[in-house]
C-alpha positions, 0 to 999 in steps of 0.5 A: 918544496913539500916542506915549504907548501904548509907555509904560505909565506915562503911562496908569496913572490911567486905567487904574485908572480904567476896570478899576473901573468894568468890574468895577462894571458886570459886577456891576451885570449880573450882579445885573440877572440874578439878580434877571430870573431870579428873576422867570422863576420867580418866586423871592419876595425873603426879607423883611429882608436890610438892608445885610448882604443887600445885601453878601452879594449884591453880594458873591456877584457878584463872586466871580461874576464875579472866578472867571468873567474869571480863566481870561479874563484868565490865557487871552486878555489876558495872551497878547497882552500878551506878543504885543504887547511883541515888536518884530514887535507884534501880528504874531504872531499872523497 
């Protein structure tokens, strides 16, 4: 596992599956939070949402996850990735 850590092409399939799983889980968390807040505030669900209501609910949640995740990705993950590619690795931040 450690020998393949420096080769980004070795685990591309696992990276894709992990990213999709992460986004799916984050969307489910946002949907569950919305439903919990609706229970707390005693908001009645709209009747007759159907497939369009389901898609709109998950689409808005996906948009929220991507909107909030973008600054996090830009501010934390990308600089750490660049820093870890230096010859001294993550010791650059010490």
